[in-house]
N, C-alpha and C positions, 0 to 999 in steps of 0.2 A: 323154748329152752335154748335153741341156737342163738336167738337174738340176745338172751341174757348172757350167754357165754361170750358172745362178741363184745357186749358192753363191758363185761368184766376184764376181758383182754385189753380193750381200749383204755379202761381205767388204769390198769397196771402199766400200760405203755406211757400214759400221762405222768403217773407217779415216777416211773423210771426216768423219763425225760427231765422232769423237774429236779430229780436228784443229780442227774448228769450236769445240768446247767447250774447247779448250786455251787459248783467249783469253777474257779477262774484261774487259768494258767497265767502267771505273771513273772517277768524277769525282775531282778533287783532294781533295775532302772525304772521299770513300770511302777513298782511299789513306791520308789522315792518320788516320782512325779505325782502319784496319787496323794502321797503324804503332804507334799508341798501345797497341794490344792485343797485338800479336805480336812487336814488335822485341826480339830476344834481347839485344842490347847494353843496351837500356834496362832490360829486366827484370833483367839481371845487376847493373847499376849500382844498382838499387833496394836490393839487399842491403847495400850500403855504409851506407845510412841505418839499416837494421835492425841492423847490427853496431854502429853508433854508439849506438843505443838500448841495446844490450846493454852497451856500455862505461859508459854513464850508470848503469845498474843495478849494474854491478860496482863503480863508484866509491862508491856509497852503502853498500856492505857493509863492516862493521867486522871487525877481526880476531876470530877465535874466542877465547872465554875459555880459559885453560889451567888444567888441574887436575893436581895431582901429589900423591903420598903416599909414606910410607915405613913400613917395618916393621923390627923388630929382626932383625939377622942373627945376632948372638951375644951372649949375656948373660954377661960375665966373672965377675960375682958369683955368679950361680946356675949358672954353667958349663952353659948351656943354649943351643942353637942355635934361631933363629927363635922367640924368646920373644914371640910376638905379643900375648899377654895383658898383658904388662907395658910394652911400648914400641911405639907406632905414632903416626902423625900424618898430616894431609892439609892441602892448601892449594889454593885457587882464586884466580886472578888475571885481571884484564882490562886490556888496553892502552887507555889513554885518550889520544886525539889532542889535541895542544895547538897553539896558533898558527893555528887555522882550516884545518888541513891538509885535512880531509874536505870542507869547504865549497869550498876552492879546487880540489880535485881534481874535484869534481862540476861546478863552473863550467867548468873546462877541458874536461871530457867533453861538456858541453852545447854548448860552442863548436865542438868537433869535429863534432858532429851538424849544426850550421848550415853548416859547410864542406862536409860530405857532401851536404847538400841543394842548395847552390849548384853543386857539381860535377855533380849530377844535372840541374839546370836547364840548365847549359851544354851537357851532352851532348844533352839533349832538343832544344835549339835547333840545335845543329850537325847532328844527324841529320835533324831536320825540314827544315832548309835543303837538305841533300843530297837528301831525298825530293822536295821541290818543284822543285829544279833538274833532277833526273833526269826528272821528269814532263814539264816543259816541253821539255827536250831531246828526249825521245821524241816529243812532239807535233809539234815542228817537223821532226824527221828524217822522220817519217811523211809530212808534207806534201811535203818534198823528194823522198821516194821516189815519191809519187803523180805529182808533176810530171815527174820523170825518166822514169817508166814511160810516161807519156803521150807524151813526145817520142820515146822509144825504140820504142814500137809503130809510130808513124808512120814513123820512119826505117828500121826493119827492113822494113816493107812496101815503102818506096821503094827500098831497097837490093836487095831481091829482084827487083823489077821491072827495075832497072838491070842486074842480072846477066843476066837473060834477054835484054835488049836488047843488052848488051855481047857476049854469045855469038853473037848474030845479026849483029853488026857495025854495029848502028844507033847506038850511042853509044860513046864512047871508053873505054878501060880506065882512063884518068886520072880520068874523072868517077866511075867506079865506086869507085876507090881513095879519092877525096876523100870520098864518102859513107861508105865503110867506116871512115875515120878518125873521123868524127863518131860513128858507132855504137860504135866502140871506146871513145871518150872517155865516151859516155853509160853504157856498161856499166861502165866504171871508176868513174864517179860512183856508179852503183847499188851496186857492190860495197862502196865506202867507206861509203855511207849504211847499207847492211844491217849492216855491221860495227858501226857506231855504235849502231844500233837494238838489236842483240844485247847490247851492253855496257850500255845504259841499261835494258833489260828485266831484265838480271841484277841491276843495282843496285836496281831497284824490288822485285824478288823478295826480296832480302836484307833490305831496309828494311821491307817490309810483311809478310813472312812468308807471302806468297801464292805458290804454286808455278806457277800459270798465267801465261801472258804477259798483261800488262796493256795494254789498248787505251784510251788517253786519251779520256775522254768530255767533249769541250770543243768547243763550236760556234765557228764563225768570228767571230760577233758577240760572243761572250763573250771570245774572245782579243783582239778589237779594243778592247773596253771595258777590259780589264786593261792593255793597252799605253797607253791614253789616260790612265790614272791618274797623278797627280803626287804626290810626297811633301808633307806639310804643313810649311810653314816653310822656312827657308833652312838652309845647312850649319851655322851656329852653333846654331840651335835643335835640329837633329838631334844635334849633339855633346852638348848638354846632356841630351837624352833618353837618349843612350847611356850617359852617366855615371850616370844614375839607374837604368838597367835592365839594363845588360850584366852577366850573371852572372859572367863571368870577371874583370871589373874589381872587382865587389863581393866576389868571393872573395878578391882580393888585399887589399882594405880589411879584410875580416873576419879575414884572416890576421894583421894587425897587432894587433887586439884579442885574437886567440887566443894570440899570442906573449906579450902582456902578462899574460894569465891564467896562462900556463905559468910565466913568470918569478915571478909572485906565489906560485904553488904551490911552486916550487923554493925560494923564499926561506923559506916557512913550514916547509919540511923541516928547516931549521937549528934550529928550536925543539924542545927535548927533549920527549919524550912521557912521560907518567906510566904506571907500571904499578901498579895498585891491586889489593889482594887481601885475603883472610881466611885465617887459618891456625889449625888446631886441633892441639894437641899433648897426648898422653895423660900422659906422665910425665917428659919430659926438660926441661921448662921450669921456670920459677920456681914455678909452681903446677901442681897436677894438673888434667888436662882443661882446659888453658889455651887460650883463644881470643885470637888476636892480629890486629891490623890491620897489613898490610904495604904499604909504599909504596916504589917504586923509580923512579929518574930518572937518565938518563945525565949525567955531569958535562960541562957545556959548556965544555971547555977550549979547543976550537977549533971553527970552523964546518965541520962535516963535509960540507956540500953546496955549498961555496963555488965550486967549479969549474963546477957546473951552473948556478948563479945567474949567473955571468959569461957563460956560453955563452948563456943565455936573453936577457940584455941585448943581446948582439950580434945575436941573431935578430930582436929588435924593430927594430933599426936596419936590418938587411938587408931585412926585409919592408916597411919604410917606403920604402926606395929602390926596391924592386920595384913597389910600388903607384904611386909617382911615374912610373916608366917605363911601366907599364901605362896610366896616365892619358894620358900623351903619345902613346903608341902608338895608343890607341883614338881619340883626337881626330884624329890625322893619317890614320888608316884611314878614318874616317867622312868626313872632308873629301875624301880622294882618291876614295872610292867614290861620293860624291855628284857630284863633277866628271865622273867617267867615265860615270855614268848620265846626267847632264844633256847631255853631249856626244853620246852615242848617241841620246838621246831627240830632241834638236834635229835631229840628222841624219836620223832617220826621219821627223820632222814635215815636213821639206823635200820628202819624196816624197809628193805628194798622191794621194788615192784616184783622181782622174782620170788621173794619170800611170800608175798601175798598170793601170787599165782600158784606157788607150790602148796600153800594152805588149801586153796580151792581144789587143786589136783588131788591132794591127799583126801580131802572131804569126799569128792566124787568116787575116789578109789575105795574108800571105806564103805560107802553105800553099796557099791557093786560086789565087793568081797563078802560083805555081810549077807547079801541076798544069796550068794553062792555057797555060804556056809564056811568060808575060808577063815573067818575070825569068830571069836566067841562073843556072846552078848555082853559080857563084862567089859571086854576090850572096846566094843562098839559104844557101849553106854559111857565109858570113861572118856572116849574120844569126843562124843557128842557134847558132853558137859564142857570139855575144854574148848571145843570149837565155838560153842554158843557164847561163852564168856569172852573169848578172844575177839570174835567178830564184833561184839558190842563195844569192847574196849577200844578197838581201832577206830570205829566211828566216833566214839567219844573223844579220842585223842585229836582227830581232825577238827571236830567241832570246837574243842577247847583252844586250839591254835587260832581259829577264826575269832573266837571271843577275845583272846589276848591281843590279837592284831587290832581288833575294833577298839579295845580299850586304849591302845596307843594312838589310834586315829582320834579318839575322843579327847585325849589329853593334849595332843600336839596341835590338833585342829588345822592340819594341812594334810593333803593326801599322801600318806605313807604307803598304805596297802590299797590294792584294788580300788 
């Protein structure tokens, strides 16, 4: 029996140890490094750049030279089939591109690579923003959970004591139910917070490629310093920086150049190409063992690529309008994001550190005075409801500021915050 108990204890210890190691403490920088190394979306997008390099390589390759030959099938004079000794010939030819076709095709392929690089940059920014947002979401949800657990532990103990006294008839059932309702609400808060934590942990796992649950390694003082940071300049300056750095907007600008290169390439396809070659003929030409130079060119009776040229012109106009829209859209987004951040920041600044300290002081005072019977259950319950809501709101306010700051980072794509 003793051996069985020891085995059970050892088994519980293994389970407990595995649960402890299932969490990994990571700073934001640690998460970003894991993201850069492991994120599968980012690694997959990188191949688009590799494929664009392959397109450039392909654009530089010329058509293969063509070689042809002939032999006699039947000699009517000598009445001999396959009279190879008397009649045969060979020809080799090479297609020569005219009108700068190859140059234009290569320039278009290089432009496509630049577009692929900008798409990669935008994906990097978007995913990194998701990572940072999920990290701070998880950090503040964990703080909310700790605060809720603290209240719940006290209220569960209090409710248990009231149930005993209610059974003895020392307190009314109404008071017990009133406390029960607070416990139910706290448990409901805890359930919602835990659900959010699971979602944010799952997001971080996908983004970083780390299978363990991530525990944010961020001190309270570090979080305060981050919240205290302000962006450089006003909304107008931030708009200017966004237009200089935002990869999505730069992609639309580059798309105009890309469509111009495409139009130039399509236009050059209307220029006829030369087919130059050399021919050797044994016996059927003017001279024996005759060597001839051959030149072939299509007759430019009409523009064979006219439709594609027209289509390319419309693409330039379309991309110009799209870029104008993206510019306006980016400017308004930056302006709106800055106003939202500023409003939230100013609102949080109105809550002084002393106010938060006073709230905790009053909370602890209410607990002591209720134990001593100096305040009624109604007063205590009302205060606990108010404290519960206020504590959650303050954490949400801080988190929303982080989200607004990250949105500005994502739009401007230069380091404005932390």
